[in-house]
Structures are given as structure tokens and as C-alpha cells.
KOLGU-4560 file (N, C-alpha, C; in nm, 3 decimals, padded with zeros to 5 digits):
<recs>
<n_xx: 07.299 n_yy: 00.758 n_zz: 05.866 ca_xx: 07.391 ca_yy: 00.658 ca_zz: 05.912 c_xx: 07.355 c_yy: 00.622 c_zz: 06.056 mol: A seq: 1 type: MET>
<n_xx: 07.373 n_yy: 00.493 n_zz: 06.088 ca_xx: 07.349 ca_yy: 00.448 ca_zz: 06.224 c_xx: 07.483 c_yy: 00.415 c_zz: 06.287 mol: A seq: 2 type: ILE>
<n_xx: 07.503 n_yy: 00.466 n_zz: 06.408 ca_xx: 07.627 ca_yy: 00.444 ca_zz: 06.481 c_xx: 07.592 c_yy: 00.370 c_zz: 06.609 mol: A seq: 3 type: LYS>
<n_xx: 07.665 n_yy: 00.260 n_zz: 06.634 ca_xx: 07.643 ca_yy: 00.182 ca_zz: 06.755 c_xx: 07.767 c_yy: 00.197 c_zz: 06.843 mol: A seq: 4 type: VAL>
<n_xx: 07.744 n_yy: 00.244 n_zz: 06.965 ca_xx: 07.854 ca_yy: 00.260 ca_zz: 07.061 c_xx: 07.833 c_yy: 00.163 c_zz: 07.177 mol: A seq: 5 type: GLU>
<n_xx: 07.940 n_yy: 00.093 n_zz: 07.215 ca_xx: 07.936 ca_yy: 00.003 ca_zz: 07.329 c_xx: 08.032 c_yy: 00.055 c_zz: 07.435 mol: A seq: 6 type: LEU>
<n_xx: 07.984 n_yy: 00.061 n_zz: 07.558 ca_xx: 08.068 ca_yy: 00.107 ca_zz: 07.668 c_xx: 08.058 c_yy: 00.008 c_zz: 07.783 mol: A seq: 7 type: LYS>
<n_xx: 08.173 n_yy: -00.016 n_zz: 07.848 ca_xx: 08.172 ca_yy: -00.099 ca_zz: 07.968 c_xx: 08.101 c_yy: -00.027 c_zz: 08.081 mol: A seq: 8 type: ASN>
<n_xx: 08.026 n_yy: -00.102 n_zz: 08.157 ca_xx: 07.965 ca_yy: -00.051 ca_zz: 08.280 c_xx: 08.012 c_yy: -00.142 c_zz: 08.392 mol: A seq: 9 type: ALA>
<n_xx: 07.992 n_yy: -00.100 n_zz: 08.514 ca_xx: 08.039 ca_yy: -00.181 ca_zz: 08.626 c_xx: 07.972 c_yy: -00.318 c_zz: 08.631 mol: A seq: 10 type: SER>
<n_xx: 07.850 n_yy: -00.328 n_zz: 08.579 ca_xx: 07.779 ca_yy: -00.456 ca_zz: 08.583 c_xx: 07.741 c_yy: -00.509 c_zz: 08.445 mol: A seq: 11 type: ASN>
<n_xx: 07.796 n_yy: -00.450 n_zz: 08.338 ca_xx: 07.759 ca_yy: -00.499 ca_zz: 08.206 c_xx: 07.806 c_yy: -00.410 c_zz: 08.094 mol: A seq: 12 type: GLY>
<n_xx: 07.715 n_yy: -00.387 n_zz: 07.999 ca_xx: 07.746 ca_yy: -00.311 ca_zz: 07.878 c_xx: 07.634 c_yy: -00.211 c_zz: 07.852 mol: A seq: 13 type: VAL>
<n_xx: 07.673 n_yy: -00.091 n_zz: 07.812 ca_xx: 07.577 ca_yy: 00.012 ca_zz: 07.772 c_xx: 07.587 c_yy: 00.024 c_zz: 07.621 mol: A seq: 14 type: ILE>
<n_xx: 07.474 n_yy: 00.004 n_zz: 07.552 ca_xx: 07.471 ca_yy: 00.015 ca_zz: 07.407 c_xx: 07.393 c_yy: 00.141 c_zz: 07.370 mol: A seq: 15 type: LYS>
<n_xx: 07.456 n_yy: 00.227 n_zz: 07.292 ca_xx: 07.391 ca_yy: 00.348 ca_zz: 07.245 c_xx: 07.382 c_yy: 00.341 c_zz: 07.093 mol: A seq: 16 type: THR>
<n_xx: 07.263 n_yy: 00.362 n_zz: 07.040 ca_xx: 07.243 ca_yy: 00.365 ca_zz: 06.896 c_xx: 07.208 c_yy: 00.507 c_zz: 06.858 mol: A seq: 17 type: VAL>
<n_xx: 07.288 n_yy: 00.565 n_zz: 06.768 ca_xx: 07.267 ca_yy: 00.702 ca_zz: 06.723 c_xx: 07.232 c_yy: 00.697 c_zz: 06.575 mol: A seq: 18 type: ILE>
<n_xx: 07.115 n_yy: 00.748 n_zz: 06.541 ca_xx: 07.067 ca_yy: 00.749 ca_zz: 06.402 c_xx: 07.079 c_yy: 00.891 c_zz: 06.349 mol: A seq: 19 type: ASP>
<n_xx: 07.166 n_yy: 00.912 n_zz: 06.252 ca_xx: 07.187 ca_yy: 01.046 ca_zz: 06.195 c_xx: 07.163 c_yy: 01.045 c_zz: 06.045 mol: A seq: 20 type: THR>
<n_xx: 07.063 n_yy: 00.968 n_zz: 05.999 ca_xx: 07.034 ca_yy: 00.961 ca_zz: 05.855 c_xx: 06.989 c_yy: 01.097 c_zz: 05.804 mol: A seq: 21 type: ARG>
<n_xx: 07.015 n_yy: 01.118 n_zz: 05.674 ca_xx: 06.975 ca_yy: 01.245 ca_zz: 05.612 c_xx: 06.824 c_yy: 01.260 c_zz: 05.619 mol: A seq: 22 type: GLU>
<n_xx: 06.778 n_yy: 01.385 n_zz: 05.613 ca_xx: 06.635 ca_yy: 01.419 ca_zz: 05.616 c_xx: 06.566 c_yy: 01.371 c_zz: 05.744 mol: A seq: 23 type: ASN>
<n_xx: 06.641 n_yy: 01.359 n_zz: 05.848 ca_xx: 06.582 ca_yy: 01.313 ca_zz: 05.973 c_xx: 06.661 c_yy: 01.375 c_zz: 06.088 mol: A seq: 24 type: LYS>
<n_xx: 06.589 n_yy: 01.410 n_zz: 06.191 ca_xx: 06.657 ca_yy: 01.460 ca_zz: 06.310 c_xx: 06.739 c_yy: 01.347 c_zz: 06.371 mol: A seq: 25 type: GLU>
<n_xx: 06.846 n_yy: 01.382 n_zz: 06.433 ca_xx: 06.929 ca_yy: 01.283 ca_zz: 06.500 c_xx: 06.854 c_yy: 01.225 c_zz: 06.619 mol: A seq: 26 type: SER>
<n_xx: 06.857 n_yy: 01.092 n_zz: 06.632 ca_xx: 06.791 ca_yy: 01.030 ca_zz: 06.747 c_xx: 06.889 c_yy: 00.933 c_zz: 06.813 mol: A seq: 27 type: SER>
<n_xx: 06.863 n_yy: 00.907 n_zz: 06.939 ca_xx: 06.955 ca_yy: 00.824 ca_zz: 07.015 c_xx: 06.875 c_yy: 00.735 c_zz: 07.107 mol: A seq: 28 type: GLU>
<n_xx: 06.915 n_yy: 00.607 n_zz: 07.115 ca_xx: 06.852 ca_yy: 00.518 ca_zz: 07.212 c_xx: 06.961 c_yy: 00.448 c_zz: 07.291 mol: A seq: 29 type: SER>
<n_xx: 06.935 n_yy: 00.430 n_zz: 07.417 ca_xx: 07.033 ca_yy: 00.370 ca_zz: 07.508 c_xx: 06.969 c_yy: 00.249 c_zz: 07.574 mol: A seq: 30 type: ILE>
<n_xx: 07.046 n_yy: 00.139 n_zz: 07.579 ca_xx: 06.999 ca_yy: 00.018 ca_zz: 07.645 c_xx: 07.113 c_yy: -00.038 c_zz: 07.728 mol: A seq: 31 type: LYS>
<n_xx: 07.083 n_yy: -00.081 n_zz: 07.848 ca_xx: 07.184 ca_yy: -00.137 ca_zz: 07.938 c_xx: 07.161 c_yy: -00.288 c_zz: 07.947 mol: A seq: 32 type: VAL>
<n_xx: 07.269 n_yy: -00.363 n_zz: 07.930 ca_xx: 07.266 ca_yy: -00.509 ca_zz: 07.941 c_xx: 07.341 c_yy: -00.548 c_zz: 08.067 mol: A seq: 33 type: TYR>
<n_xx: 07.270 n_yy: -00.605 n_zz: 08.164 ca_xx: 07.332 ca_yy: -00.644 ca_zz: 08.290 c_xx: 07.396 c_yy: -00.782 c_zz: 08.271 mol: A seq: 34 type: GLU>
<n_xx: 07.526 n_yy: -00.782 n_zz: 08.247 ca_xx: 07.599 ca_yy: -00.904 ca_zz: 08.217 c_xx: 07.654 c_yy: -00.967 c_zz: 08.345 mol: A seq: 35 type: ILE>
<n_xx: 07.699 n_yy: -00.886 n_zz: 08.437 ca_xx: 07.765 ca_yy: -00.934 ca_zz: 08.557 c_xx: 07.662 c_yy: -00.973 c_zz: 08.661 mol: A seq: 36 type: ASP>
<n_xx: 07.581 n_yy: -01.071 n_zz: 08.626 ca_xx: 07.475 ca_yy: -01.116 ca_zz: 08.716 c_xx: 07.531 c_yy: -01.222 c_zz: 08.810 mol: A seq: 37 type: SER>
<n_xx: 07.465 n_yy: -01.239 n_zz: 08.924 ca_xx: 07.508 ca_yy: -01.343 ca_zz: 09.018 c_xx: 07.478 c_yy: -01.481 c_zz: 08.963 mol: A seq: 38 type: GLU>
<n_xx: 07.375 n_yy: -01.494 n_zz: 08.880 ca_xx: 07.341 ca_yy: -01.620 ca_zz: 08.816 c_xx: 07.402 c_yy: -01.618 c_zz: 08.676 mol: A seq: 39 type: VAL>
<n_xx: 07.497 n_yy: -01.709 n_zz: 08.651 ca_xx: 07.574 ca_yy: -01.707 ca_zz: 08.527 c_xx: 07.486 c_yy: -01.717 c_zz: 08.402 mol: A seq: 40 type: LYS>
<n_xx: 07.384 n_yy: -01.804 n_zz: 08.406 ca_xx: 07.299 ca_yy: -01.819 ca_zz: 08.286 c_xx: 07.226 c_yy: -01.689 c_zz: 08.253 mol: A seq: 41 type: THR>
<n_xx: 07.185 n_yy: -01.613 n_zz: 08.355 ca_xx: 07.120 ca_yy: -01.484 ca_zz: 08.328 c_xx: 07.215 c_yy: -01.390 c_zz: 08.256 mol: A seq: 42 type: GLU>
<n_xx: 07.342 n_yy: -01.390 n_zz: 08.297 ca_xx: 07.442 ca_yy: -01.309 ca_zz: 08.229 c_xx: 07.461 c_yy: -01.352 c_zz: 08.085 mol: A seq: 43 type: GLY>
<n_xx: 07.461 n_yy: -01.485 n_zz: 08.061 ca_xx: 07.474 ca_yy: -01.536 ca_zz: 07.925 c_xx: 07.355 c_yy: -01.496 c_zz: 07.839 mol: A seq: 44 type: PHE>
<n_xx: 07.234 n_yy: -01.502 n_zz: 07.896 ca_xx: 07.116 ca_yy: -01.460 ca_zz: 07.820 c_xx: 07.125 c_yy: -01.311 c_zz: 07.785 mol: A seq: 45 type: PHE>
<n_xx: 07.179 n_yy: -01.232 n_zz: 07.875 ca_xx: 07.197 ca_yy: -01.089 ca_zz: 07.847 c_xx: 07.298 c_yy: -01.069 c_zz: 07.734 mol: A seq: 46 type: ALA>
<n_xx: 07.404 n_yy: -01.150 n_zz: 07.730 ca_xx: 07.501 ca_yy: -01.142 ca_zz: 07.621 c_xx: 07.436 c_yy: -01.178 c_zz: 07.489 mol: A seq: 47 type: ILE>
<n_xx: 07.352 n_yy: -01.282 n_zz: 07.489 ca_xx: 07.280 ca_yy: -01.322 ca_zz: 07.368 c_xx: 07.190 c_yy: -01.208 c_zz: 07.321 mol: A seq: 48 type: ILE>
<n_xx: 07.118 n_yy: -01.145 n_zz: 07.413 ca_xx: 07.033 ca_yy: -01.030 ca_zz: 07.376 c_xx: 07.115 c_yy: -00.918 c_zz: 07.315 mol: A seq: 49 type: ASP>
<n_xx: 07.231 n_yy: -00.890 n_zz: 07.375 ca_xx: 07.319 ca_yy: -00.785 ca_zz: 07.324 c_xx: 07.365 c_yy: -00.817 c_zz: 07.182 mol: A seq: 50 type: LEU>
<n_xx: 07.414 n_yy: -00.938 n_zz: 07.159 ca_xx: 07.462 ca_yy: -00.976 ca_zz: 07.026 c_xx: 07.350 c_yy: -00.973 c_zz: 06.923 mol: A seq: 51 type: LEU>
<n_xx: 07.232 n_yy: -01.020 n_zz: 06.962 ca_xx: 07.117 ca_yy: -01.017 ca_zz: 06.870 c_xx: 07.078 c_yy: -00.873 c_zz: 06.836 mol: A seq: 52 type: ASP>
<n_xx: 07.074 n_yy: -00.787 n_zz: 06.938 ca_xx: 07.040 ca_yy: -00.646 ca_zz: 06.914 c_xx: 07.143 c_yy: -00.577 c_zz: 06.825 mol: A seq: 53 type: ASP>
<n_xx: 07.272 n_yy: -00.605 n_zz: 06.846 ca_xx: 07.376 ca_yy: -00.545 ca_zz: 06.762 c_xx: 07.359 c_yy: -00.589 c_zz: 06.617 mol: A seq: 54 type: ILE>
<n_xx: 07.332 n_yy: -00.718 n_zz: 06.596 ca_xx: 07.310 ca_yy: -00.768 ca_zz: 06.459 c_xx: 07.193 c_yy: -00.696 c_zz: 06.394 mol: A seq: 55 type: ALA>
<n_xx: 07.085 n_yy: -00.677 n_zz: 06.468 ca_xx: 06.968 ca_yy: -00.607 ca_zz: 06.413 c_xx: 07.000 c_yy: -00.460 c_zz: 06.387 mol: A seq: 56 type: GLN>
<n_xx: 07.068 n_yy: -00.396 n_zz: 06.481 ca_xx: 07.104 ca_yy: -00.254 ca_zz: 06.464 c_xx: 07.187 c_yy: -00.233 c_zz: 06.338 mol: A seq: 57 type: ASP>
<n_xx: 07.278 n_yy: -00.326 n_zz: 06.311 ca_xx: 07.367 ca_yy: -00.313 ca_zz: 06.195 c_xx: 07.303 c_yy: -00.366 c_zz: 06.067 mol: A seq: 58 type: LEU>
<n_xx: 07.183 n_yy: -00.419 n_zz: 06.077 ca_xx: 07.113 ca_yy: -00.469 ca_zz: 05.959 c_xx: 07.171 c_yy: -00.599 c_zz: 05.906 mol: A seq: 59 type: GLY>
<n_xx: 07.235 n_yy: -00.676 n_zz: 05.993 ca_xx: 07.293 ca_yy: -00.803 ca_zz: 05.950 c_xx: 07.183 c_yy: -00.907 c_zz: 05.933 mol: A seq: 60 type: LEU>
<n_xx: 07.188 n_yy: -00.980 n_zz: 05.823 ca_xx: 07.089 ca_yy: -01.085 ca_zz: 05.798 c_xx: 07.135 c_yy: -01.212 c_zz: 05.866 mol: A seq: 61 type: ASP>
<n_xx: 07.072 n_yy: -01.245 n_zz: 05.977 ca_xx: 07.108 ca_yy: -01.368 ca_zz: 06.048 c_xx: 07.001 c_yy: -01.475 c_zz: 06.029 mol: A seq: 62 type: ILE>
<n_xx: 06.912 n_yy: -01.454 n_zz: 05.931 ca_xx: 06.808 ca_yy: -01.551 ca_zz: 05.902 c_xx: 06.687 c_yy: -01.528 c_zz: 05.990 mol: A seq: 63 type: GLY>
<n_xx: 06.584 n_yy: -01.607 n_zz: 05.963 ca_xx: 06.461 ca_yy: -01.597 ca_zz: 06.041 c_xx: 06.410 c_yy: -01.736 c_zz: 06.075 mol: A seq: 64 type: SER>
<n_xx: 06.306 n_yy: -01.742 n_zz: 06.155 ca_xx: 06.246 ca_yy: -01.870 ca_zz: 06.194 c_xx: 06.187 c_yy: -01.945 c_zz: 06.075 mol: A seq: 65 type: ASP>
<n_xx: 06.169 n_yy: -01.877 n_zz: 05.962 ca_xx: 06.105 ca_yy: -01.937 ca_zz: 05.844 c_xx: 06.205 c_yy: -01.975 c_zz: 05.736 mol: A seq: 66 type: HIS>
<n_xx: 06.334 n_yy: -01.965 n_zz: 05.762 ca_xx: 06.436 ca_yy: -01.997 ca_zz: 05.663 c_xx: 06.508 c_yy: -02.126 c_zz: 05.700 mol: A seq: 67 type: GLU>
<n_xx: 06.570 n_yy: -02.187 n_zz: 05.598 ca_xx: 06.642 ca_yy: -02.313 ca_zz: 05.623 c_xx: 06.772 c_yy: -02.290 c_zz: 05.699 mol: A seq: 68 type: SER>
<n_xx: 06.827 n_yy: -02.171 n_zz: 05.691 ca_xx: 06.949 ca_yy: -02.138 ca_zz: 05.765 c_xx: 06.924 c_yy: -02.015 c_zz: 05.851 mol: A seq: 69 type: LEU>
<n_xx: 06.969 n_yy: -02.024 n_zz: 05.974 ca_xx: 06.954 ca_yy: -01.913 ca_zz: 06.067 c_xx: 07.068 c_yy: -01.920 c_zz: 06.169 mol: A seq: 70 type: GLN>
<n_xx: 07.131 n_yy: -01.808 n_zz: 06.193 ca_xx: 07.231 ca_yy: -01.802 ca_zz: 06.299 c_xx: 07.156 c_yy: -01.797 c_zz: 06.431 mol: A seq: 71 type: ILE>
<n_xx: 07.192 n_yy: -01.888 n_zz: 06.520 ca_xx: 07.129 ca_yy: -01.892 ca_zz: 06.651 c_xx: 07.236 c_yy: -01.884 c_zz: 06.758 mol: A seq: 72 type: GLN>
<n_xx: 07.207 n_yy: -01.812 n_zz: 06.862 ca_xx: 07.295 ca_yy: -01.804 ca_zz: 06.977 c_xx: 07.245 c_yy: -01.906 c_zz: 07.078 mol: A seq: 73 type: PHE>
<n_xx: 07.334 n_yy: -01.988 n_zz: 07.128 ca_xx: 07.293 ca_yy: -02.096 ca_zz: 07.216 c_xx: 07.390 c_yy: -02.107 c_zz: 07.334 mol: A seq: 74 type: ASP>
<n_xx: 07.342 n_yy: -02.161 n_zz: 07.442 ca_xx: 07.425 ca_yy: -02.186 ca_zz: 07.559 c_xx: 07.438 c_yy: -02.337 c_zz: 07.573 mol: A seq: 75 type: ILE>
<n_xx: 07.560 n_yy: -02.385 n_zz: 07.582 ca_xx: 07.583 ca_yy: -02.529 ca_zz: 07.593 c_xx: 07.710 c_yy: -02.553 c_zz: 07.673 mol: A seq: 76 type: ASP>
<n_xx: 07.741 n_yy: -02.679 n_zz: 07.694 ca_xx: 07.862 ca_yy: -02.714 ca_zz: 07.769 c_xx: 07.986 c_yy: -02.669 c_zz: 07.694 mol: A seq: 77 type: TRP>
<n_xx: 08.088 n_yy: -02.634 n_zz: 07.770 ca_xx: 08.218 ca_yy: -02.607 ca_zz: 07.711 c_xx: 08.274 c_yy: -02.735 c_zz: 07.650 mol: A seq: 78 type: GLY>
<n_xx: 08.358 n_yy: -02.721 n_zz: 07.551 ca_xx: 08.411 ca_yy: -02.837 ca_zz: 07.478 c_xx: 08.484 c_yy: -02.934 c_zz: 07.570 mol: A seq: 79 type: GLU>
<n_xx: 08.551 n_yy: -02.884 n_zz: 07.673 ca_xx: 08.629 ca_yy: -02.970 ca_zz: 07.763 c_xx: 08.560 c_yy: -02.992 c_zz: 07.898 mol: A seq: 80 type: LYS>
<n_xx: 08.435 n_yy: -02.947 n_zz: 07.908 ca_xx: 08.360 ca_yy: -02.961 ca_zz: 08.033 c_xx: 08.325 c_yy: -03.108 c_zz: 08.055 mol: A seq: 81 type: TYR>
<n_xx: 08.337 n_yy: -03.153 n_zz: 08.178 ca_xx: 08.302 ca_yy: -03.290 ca_zz: 08.216 c_xx: 08.172 c_yy: -03.286 c_zz: 08.297 mol: A seq: 82 type: LYS>
<n_xx: 08.057 n_yy: -03.315 n_zz: 08.232 ca_xx: 07.929 ca_yy: -03.308 ca_zz: 08.304 c_xx: 07.915 c_yy: -03.424 c_zz: 08.403 mol: A seq: 83 type: PRO>
<n_xx: 07.830 n_yy: -03.402 n_zz: 08.502 ca_xx: 07.801 ca_yy: -03.511 ca_zz: 08.595 c_xx: 07.686 c_yy: -03.596 c_zz: 08.540 mol: A seq: 84 type: ASN>
<n_xx: 07.657 n_yy: -03.705 n_zz: 08.608 ca_xx: 07.556 ca_yy: -03.800 ca_zz: 08.560 c_xx: 07.419 c_yy: -03.734 c_zz: 08.544 mol: A seq: 85 type: LEU>
<n_xx: 07.381 n_yy: -03.651 n_zz: 08.639 ca_xx: 07.250 ca_yy: -03.583 ca_zz: 08.632 c_xx: 07.241 c_yy: -03.492 c_zz: 08.509 mol: A seq: 86 type: GLU>
<n_xx: 07.349 n_yy: -03.421 n_zz: 08.479 ca_xx: 07.351 ca_yy: -03.332 ca_zz: 08.362 c_xx: 07.342 c_yy: -03.413 c_zz: 08.232 mol: A seq: 87 type: GLU>
<n_xx: 07.411 n_yy: -03.527 n_zz: 08.228 ca_xx: 07.406 ca_yy: -03.613 ca_zz: 08.110 c_xx: 07.264 c_yy: -03.667 c_zz: 08.091 mol: A seq: 88 type: VAL>
<n_xx: 07.203 n_yy: -03.712 n_zz: 08.199 ca_xx: 07.065 ca_yy: -03.763 ca_zz: 08.190 c_xx: 06.968 c_yy: -03.655 c_zz: 08.143 mol: A seq: 89 type: GLU>
<n_xx: 06.984 n_yy: -03.533 n_zz: 08.192 ca_xx: 06.899 ca_yy: -03.423 ca_zz: 08.149 c_xx: 06.917 c_yy: -03.394 c_zz: 08.001 mol: A seq: 90 type: GLN>
<n_xx: 07.043 n_yy: -03.394 n_zz: 07.955 ca_xx: 07.070 ca_yy: -03.367 ca_zz: 07.813 c_xx: 07.009 c_yy: -03.477 c_zz: 07.726 mol: A seq: 91 type: LYS>
<n_xx: 07.021 n_yy: -03.603 n_zz: 07.768 ca_xx: 06.961 ca_yy: -03.714 ca_zz: 07.693 c_xx: 06.810 c_yy: -03.696 c_zz: 07.685 mol: A seq: 92 type: ILE>
<n_xx: 06.748 n_yy: -03.653 n_zz: 07.794 ca_xx: 06.603 ca_yy: -03.630 ca_zz: 07.797 c_xx: 06.564 c_yy: -03.522 c_zz: 07.695 mol: A seq: 93 type: LYS>
<n_xx: 06.640 n_yy: -03.413 n_zz: 07.693 ca_xx: 06.612 ca_yy: -03.304 ca_zz: 07.599 c_xx: 06.630 c_yy: -03.351 c_zz: 07.455 mol: A seq: 94 type: VAL>
<n_xx: 06.739 n_yy: -03.423 n_zz: 07.428 ca_xx: 06.765 ca_yy: -03.472 ca_zz: 07.293 c_xx: 06.659 c_yy: -03.573 c_zz: 07.250 mol: A seq: 95 type: LEU>
<n_xx: 06.615 n_yy: -03.661 n_zz: 07.340 ca_xx: 06.508 ca_yy: -03.756 ca_zz: 07.306 c_xx: 06.379 c_yy: -03.684 c_zz: 07.271 mol: A seq: 96 type: ASN>
<n_xx: 06.350 n_yy: -03.577 n_zz: 07.343 ca_xx: 06.230 ca_yy: -03.497 ca_zz: 07.311 c_xx: 06.244 c_yy: -03.434 c_zz: 07.172 mol: A seq: 97 type: THR>
<n_xx: 06.362 n_yy: -03.383 n_zz: 07.140 ca_xx: 06.385 ca_yy: -03.324 ca_zz: 07.007 c_xx: 06.371 c_yy: -03.431 c_zz: 06.898 mol: A seq: 98 type: GLN>
<n_xx: 06.425 n_yy: -03.551 n_zz: 06.922 ca_xx: 06.414 ca_yy: -03.660 ca_zz: 06.825 c_xx: 06.268 c_yy: -03.698 c_zz: 06.807 mol: A seq: 99 type: ILE>
<n_xx: 06.194 n_yy: -03.707 n_zz: 06.915 ca_xx: 06.051 ca_yy: -03.740 ca_zz: 06.908 c_xx: 05.977 c_yy: -03.636 c_zz: 06.824 mol: A seq: 100 type: LYS>
<n_xx: 06.006 n_yy: -03.509 n_zz: 06.847 ca_xx: 05.942 ca_yy: -03.401 ca_zz: 06.771 c_xx: 05.976 c_yy: -03.410 c_zz: 06.622 mol: A seq: 101 type: ASP>
<n_xx: 06.104 n_yy: -03.439 n_zz: 06.591 ca_xx: 06.145 ca_yy: -03.453 ca_zz: 06.451 c_xx: 06.076 c_yy: -03.572 c_zz: 06.384 mol: A seq: 102 type: LEU>
<n_xx: 06.064 n_yy: -03.684 n_zz: 06.454 ca_xx: 05.996 ca_yy: -03.800 ca_zz: 06.398 c_xx: 05.848 c_yy: -03.770 c_zz: 06.371 mol: A seq: 103 type: LYS>
<n_xx: 05.786 n_yy: -03.694 n_zz: 06.460 ca_xx: 05.645 ca_yy: -03.655 ca_zz: 06.440 c_xx: 05.634 c_yy: -03.563 c_zz: 06.318 mol: A seq: 104 type: GLU>
<n_xx: 05.726 n_yy: -03.470 n_zz: 06.306 ca_xx: 05.726 ca_yy: -03.379 ca_zz: 06.190 c_xx: 05.747 c_yy: -03.458 c_zz: 06.062 mol: A seq: 105 type: TYR>
<n_xx: 05.837 n_yy: -03.555 n_zz: 06.065 ca_xx: 05.861 ca_yy: -03.641 ca_zz: 05.948 c_xx: 05.733 c_yy: -03.717 c_zz: 05.911 mol: A seq: 106 type: LYS>
<n_xx: 05.665 n_yy: -03.772 n_zz: 06.011 ca_xx: 05.540 ca_yy: -03.845 ca_zz: 05.986 c_xx: 05.436 c_yy: -03.755 c_zz: 05.919 mol: A seq: 107 type: ARG>
<n_xx: 05.425 n_yy: -03.632 n_zz: 05.967 ca_xx: 05.329 ca_yy: -03.536 ca_zz: 05.909 c_xx: 05.367 c_yy: -03.507 c_zz: 05.763 mol: A seq: 108 type: ILE>
<n_xx: 05.495 n_yy: -03.487 n_zz: 05.736 ca_xx: 05.540 ca_yy: -03.460 ca_zz: 05.600 c_xx: 05.507 c_yy: -03.577 c_zz: 05.507 mol: A seq: 109 type: LEU>
<n_xx: 05.530 n_yy: -03.699 n_zz: 05.555 ca_xx: 05.501 ca_yy: -03.818 ca_zz: 05.473 c_xx: 05.351 c_yy: -03.831 c_zz: 05.452 mol: A seq: 110 type: ILE>
<n_xx: 05.273 n_yy: -03.812 n_zz: 05.556 ca_xx: 05.126 ca_yy: -03.819 ca_zz: 05.542 c_xx: 05.074 c_yy: -03.716 c_zz: 05.444 mol: A seq: 111 type: ASP>
<n_xx: 05.126 n_yy: -03.595 n_zz: 05.451 ca_xx: 05.083 ca_yy: -03.489 ca_zz: 05.360 c_xx: 05.124 c_yy: -03.520 c_zz: 05.216 mol: A seq: 112 type: ASN>
<n_xx: 05.242 n_yy: -03.578 n_zz: 05.198 ca_xx: 05.289 ca_yy: -03.613 ca_zz: 05.063 c_xx: 05.202 c_yy: -03.722 c_zz: 05.004 mol: A seq: 113 type: ALA>
<n_xx: 05.156 n_yy: -03.815 n_zz: 05.087 ca_xx: 05.071 ca_yy: -03.925 ca_zz: 05.039 c_xx: 04.929 c_yy: -03.879 c_zz: 05.009 mol: A seq: 114 type: ASN>
<n_xx: 04.886 n_yy: -03.769 n_zz: 05.067 ca_xx: 04.751 ca_yy: -03.717 ca_zz: 05.046 c_xx: 04.739 c_yy: -03.625 c_zz: 04.926 mol: A seq: 115 type: ASN>
<n_xx: 04.849 n_yy: -03.599 n_zz: 04.860 ca_xx: 04.847 ca_yy: -03.506 ca_zz: 04.746 c_xx: 04.808 c_yy: -03.578 c_zz: 04.621 mol: A seq: 116 type: VAL>
</recs>
């Protein structure tokens, strides 16, 4: 059996994984996630790492890069957040790049389908 323990630390979370499966010596691994960072995004990335590690430790199937469905942890604006003009322009730039990439992928799919 695998046991996952989470403990508060002054600057984050301590995750301990204890493996006590039969026919095996008990083993333990400890990892510290520094959540209380001065840079908020770094703290959020640490939370994402923690959640991803917990899912893996518990054997939860969250999908893979090769599947049509995958649970992804993402950082984005709050639902009621009012971005400034610069933030909106940056988001439009990112979305336009994603649209361009999708259009290129679509073109490749169509070209490959026509070559069959």
C-alpha cells in the first residue's frame, strides 16, 4: 500500500510517500514544495507540481500527451479579474499563435489525407 502524507510547512507543503507493499521493505520519500514564494507565479507552479505528483503517487489516470483527453493544470486570469490593455494584447498574441499552429496542423492533416 502507498500512503501519501501532506504537512504544512512555514513556506509550503511537505509531501511524504510511504510504500509498504507486501514482499517489499518499507520505503519513504520526502519532497518539499515551496509554495509561499515572493513571486506568485512560482508559487502557483509549485502547487501544480504538487497536484501532479499527488495524482501520480495515487495512480490516478489524468491522461497523457498522446490521448484526446488529458487533465491539465493551468494558470489563467481569475473569472472576475479585469486585465489591463497590455495583458489583453499579450493574451491575443498568444491565442493568435495557437490559432496559427492549429491552422498549420489542419493543413498538414488535409495534405496527408489527400496523399493517401
